[in-house]
C-alpha positions in Angstrom: 0.1 0.1 -0.3 1.9 3.3 -1.0 1.8 6.3 1.3 -0.4 9.2 0.9 1.1 12.5 0.3 -1.8 14.5 1.5 -2.8 16.0 -2.1 -5.8 14.8 -3.2 -4.5 15.5 -6.8 -2.2 13.0 -6.6 -3.5 10.6 -3.9 -7.0 10.2 -5.7 -8.7 9.2 -2.8 -11.8 8.9 -4.4 -10.9 5.8 -6.7 -11.5 3.8 -3.9 -15.2 4.0 -4.7 -14.7 2.5 -8.3 -14.4 -0.8 -9.5 -10.8 -1.7 -11.2 -13.3 -1.9 -14.8 -14.5 1.6 -13.8 -10.7 2.9 -13.5 -9.4 1.3 -16.7 -12.5 1.9 -18.7 -11.9 3.5 -22.2 -13.2 7.3 -22.7 -15.3 8.0 -25.1 -13.5 9.9 -28.5 -16.2 11.1 -30.5 -18.4 13.5 -31.4 -21.7 14.6 -28.9 -23.8 13.2 -31.7 -22.0 10.2 -32.4 -21.8 9.5 -28.6 -25.6 9.7 -28.4 -26.4 7.8 -31.8 -24.4 4.5 -31.1 -25.7 4.5 -27.7 -29.3 4.5 -28.8 -28.9 3.3 -32.6 -30.8 -0.2 -31.5 -33.6 1.3 -29.7 -35.1 3.7 -32.1 -38.3 3.3 -31.0 -38.1 4.2 -27.3 -38.8 7.4 -26.1 -36.0 10.2 -25.9 -38.0 13.6 -25.0 -41.3 14.0 -23.7 -42.6 17.5 -24.2 -45.9 18.0 -22.5 -47.2 14.6 -23.2 -45.9 14.9 -26.9 -43.2 11.8 -27.1 -40.4 11.9 -29.3 -38.8 8.6 -29.9 -35.0 7.9 -30.6 -35.5 7.4 -34.2 -37.4 10.8 -34.8 -34.7 12.2 -32.5 -31.8 11.0 -35.1 -34.2 12.0 -38.1 -35.5 15.7 -36.6 -31.1 16.1 -36.0 -30.5 15.5 -39.5 -33.1 17.8 -40.9 -31.7 20.4 -38.5 -28.4 19.8 -39.9 -29.0 19.7 -43.4 -30.9 23.2 -42.6 -28.0 25.0 -41.1 -25.1 23.8 -44.0 -27.9 25.4 -46.7 -27.4 28.2 -44.4 -23.9 28.1 -44.7 -23.2 27.0 -41.1 -20.1 24.6 -41.2 -17.1 23.5 -39.3 -16.0 26.7 -37.0 -19.0 28.5 -37.5 -20.4 30.5 -34.3 -24.4 30.3 -33.9 -25.8 32.3 -31.7 -28.9 30.7 -29.8 -31.2 31.8 -27.1 -33.5 29.1 -26.2 -35.0 27.4 -23.1 -35.2 23.4 -23.2 -37.3 23.1 -26.3 -37.0 19.6 -28.6 -36.0 22.4 -31.2 -33.0 23.2 -28.7 -31.9 19.9 -28.7 -32.1 19.1 -32.3 -29.8 22.0 -32.4 -27.5 21.0 -29.8 -26.6 18.2 -31.5 -26.9 19.3 -35.3 -24.6 22.0 -34.5 -21.7 19.2 -32.9 -22.6 16.8 -35.9 -21.5 19.5 -38.4 -18.5 20.7 -36.3 -20.1 24.3 -35.5 -20.7 26.2 -32.1 -23.8 27.2 -30.2 -23.1 30.2 -28.4 -25.8 29.5 -25.7 -27.4 32.6 -24.4 -29.8 33.2 -21.7 -33.2 34.6 -23.3 -33.4 37.1 -20.4 -30.3 38.8 -21.1 -31.0 42.6 -22.1 -30.9 43.7 -25.4 -27.5 45.1 -25.3 -26.1 42.0 -23.6 -27.4 40.1 -26.7 -25.7 42.4 -28.6 -22.5 42.2 -27.3 -22.6 38.4 -27.3 -23.3 38.3 -30.9 -20.8 40.5 -31.7 -18.2 38.8 -29.6 -18.3 35.8 -31.6 -19.1 37.3 -35.1 -22.4 35.2 -35.2 -24.4 35.6 -38.4 -27.2 33.4 -37.7 -29.1 34.1 -34.4 -31.6 31.3 -33.4 -34.1 32.9 -30.7 -37.5 32.0 -29.0 -40.4 34.0 -30.2 -40.7 36.1 -27.0 -37.3 37.5 -27.1 -37.9 39.2 -30.8 -39.2 42.4 -29.6 -36.4 43.2 -27.2 -33.8 42.4 -29.9 -35.4 44.5 -32.8 -33.5 47.4 -32.1 -29.9 46.0 -31.8 -30.1 43.5 -34.9 -29.0 46.1 -37.4 -25.9 46.6 -35.5 -24.8 43.4 -34.7 -23.0 40.9 -37.7 -26.5 39.0 -37.7 -28.1 37.9 -41.4 -30.7 35.6 -40.5 -32.8 35.3 -37.5 -34.8 31.4 -37.0 -37.7 32.2 -34.8 -38.8 29.4 -32.7 -42.1 29.4 -31.1 -42.4 27.0 -27.8 -45.9 25.8 -29.6 -43.7 24.4 -32.5 -43.7 20.9 -31.1 -46.7 21.0 -28.8 -49.5 18.4 -28.8 -52.0 19.8 -31.2 -54.4 20.8 -28.9 -52.0 22.8 -26.5 -50.5 24.3 -29.9 -53.8 26.0 -30.3 -54.3 27.1 -26.7 -51.1 28.7 -26.9 -51.5 30.5 -29.6 -54.5 31.5 -28.8 -53.3 33.0 -25.6 -50.4 34.6 -27.1 -51.9 36.0 -30.3 -49.9 36.7 -33.3 -46.0 35.5 -33.2 -43.8 38.9 -33.0 -42.2 40.0 -36.3 -38.8 41.7 -36.7 -38.2 42.3 -40.1 -37.4 40.2 -43.0 -34.7 38.5 -41.5 -36.5 36.2 -39.5 -37.5 32.8 -41.1 -39.8 29.9 -39.0 -38.7 26.8 -37.8 -40.7 25.1 -40.8 -39.4 27.2 -43.2 -36.2 26.9 -42.1 -36.6 23.4 -42.5 -38.1 23.1 -45.7 -34.8 24.5 -46.9 -32.9 21.7 -45.5 -34.1 19.9 -48.4 -32.4 21.4 -51.0 -29.0 20.5 -49.0 -27.5 17.1 -50.5 -24.2 17.0 -49.1 -22.8 15.4 -46.1 -23.6 16.6 -42.3 -21.2 14.6 -40.8 -17.5 16.4 -39.6 -14.8 13.6 -38.3 -14.0 14.1 -34.5 -10.9 15.9 -33.2 -9.9 15.7 -29.9 -10.8 19.1 -27.8 -12.9 20.8 -31.0 -15.5 23.2 -29.2 -18.9 22.5 -29.8 -20.6 24.7 -27.5 -19.7 28.2 -25.5 -21.7 29.1 -22.3 -21.1 32.0 -20.3 -20.3 32.9 -16.6 -22.6 34.5 -13.9 -20.3 37.8 -14.1 -20.4 37.9 -9.9 -16.8 38.5 -10.2 -16.7 40.7 -13.1 -17.8 40.9 -16.8 -19.3 37.2 -18.3 -16.8 35.6 -19.8 -17.7 32.5 -22.5 -16.5 29.4 -21.4 -16.0 26.7 -24.6 -17.0 23.2 -23.8 -15.5 20.4 -26.3 -17.1 16.7 -27.4 -14.7 15.3 -24.8 -15.7 17.6 -22.0 -19.4 16.6 -22.6 -18.9 13.1 -23.4 -16.7 12.3 -20.4 -18.7 13.9 -17.8 -21.4 11.6 -19.1 -19.5 8.7 -19.2 -18.0 9.3 -15.5 -21.9 9.6 -14.6 -22.7 6.2 -16.2 -19.8 4.4 -14.1 -20.4 6.1 -10.8 -22.6 3.5 -9.9 -25.5 5.9 -9.3 -28.5 4.0 -10.6 -29.2 5.3 -14.0 -30.5 3.1 -16.7 -32.2 3.3 -20.4 -36.0 3.9 -19.9 -35.8 5.4 -16.4 -37.4 9.0 -16.7 -35.1 12.4 -16.2 -37.0 15.7 -15.3 -34.8 18.4 -16.6 -35.5 21.8 -15.4 -32.1 22.9 -16.1 -31.8 25.6 -18.8 -29.6 24.8 -22.1 -27.6 28.3 -21.4 -25.5 26.4 -18.6 -23.2 24.1 -18.6 -24.7 22.2 -16.0 -28.1 22.3 -18.0 -26.1 21.1 -21.4 -24.3 18.6 -20.2 -25.7 16.7 -17.3 -29.6 17.9 -17.9 -29.4 17.2 -21.8 -26.7 14.9 -22.7 -26.3 12.5 -19.8 -29.4 10.9 -19.8 -29.9 11.0 -23.5 -26.6 9.2 -24.1 -28.3 6.6 -21.6 -31.2 6.0 -23.4 -33.8 7.9 -20.4 -36.9 9.4 -21.8 -36.4 13.4 -21.0 -38.7 15.3 -19.8 -38.4 19.1 -20.9 -39.3 21.2 -18.9 -38.8 24.9 -20.6 -39.8 27.1 -17.7 -39.4 25.5 -14.4 -42.6 25.5 -11.9 -42.3 23.7 -8.3 -45.6 22.6 -9.0 
């Protein structure tokens, strides 16, 4: 038995809780999309997402990710492109997260509650030409878009993936969807554009290739962008899977965490989906 140095980074006392198999396990070396796909390709009929009672299977999830990837490519988004995303946790957010990773692009994840000036700064910091936003953000962003690099705005409604009855009720309650100008395009039209793309949508895995940018809270200064790679997200999910916690395929996972924080996009989405869980999406948290 080796003597301890007193430095946890050297002694690694946590390893006593892991089996030898877990300690020596091969870490995933692939994109977040490939990790999701390889773990679930044989379970296409099982539920991946549950959005207010509408259940979306893993097979449908793969199809929607591919459609989204084609629409992104048709709109000039490619490897290394940074797309600014102002979204709560909707099914479309999930499709975009994996589609961006599939084509090697990066999602600049921004809290939709951010001020107009803050949104402008986040866009300009990375030079995004495509903005993806939930519809309620549009009136706030109207005055700043002309002062940014944005060339197109993809507008997504929380109603787009709701069950039919709930979709109708939502639209009646909200009234007409807000419009800014000719820059805007709906989710339905965006996906339709993707049918014109005939190229490949897969990007080869590269170590430490960024896939999302999240932002710090700004408690000690100006908020900073934090780049997360395929490796960050995959290994975090993998470590949870081998931790001994009872998380299995077809368990249900209630996701109340937003996708613009590291925990939300990593453990809230990627972890349960890569295991094969039914992930229940709650766009706006209500303790009831």
